[in-house]
N, C-alpha and C positions, 0 to 999 in steps of 0.2 A: 504494500500499500504506499502510495506517495502522498505526502502532505506538504502544504506550503506554509513555511514558517516566515513570519514577518517581524522584523526588528525595526524599531524607530527610536532614534536618539531623542531624549528629553533632558531638560536641565538637571534632573535628579539621576540620570544614567540612561537606561534603556527600558522600553516596554517591548513585550513580545507576545505574539499570539499565533494560532494556527487557524487559517481561514476556514478549513473544512471541518473543524472540530469545536463547536461551541463549548465554551467553558474552559478551554485550554488557553489560558493567558497568564502572564506573569510580569515581573519586572526584575531588574538587577542593577547594581551600581556600575558594573562593567558589561561589555558585550558577552564575554565568556560566562559571567555569572547568569546573565539573562538566558543564554543558550542552555546551560545546565538546569536552571529552574524550569525552562520550557520542556525539556526532556521529561523531567519529573511530573510536570503538570499533565503532559500528554499521557503518560503511564497511568496516572490517577484517574483521569477522565475515561480512558479506554477501559480500565478495570471496573469503574462504576457503571459504565454502559453495558459491559458484559453481565454484571450482576443484575441490572435492571431487566435485561433481555432474558435472563434465566439460563445463560450459557455456562 
């Protein structure tokens, strides 16, 4: 599965989200931190979606 990660620089650091996965969004002081946080957010959202789907 391919997902589109979007990173935007803001005064506080970076915000990040995945276009195709509502709820997968985060922030970080650095781009690397935002990337790592987004990986974790995607895993959490995917796990929650699997549980809700009964898989």
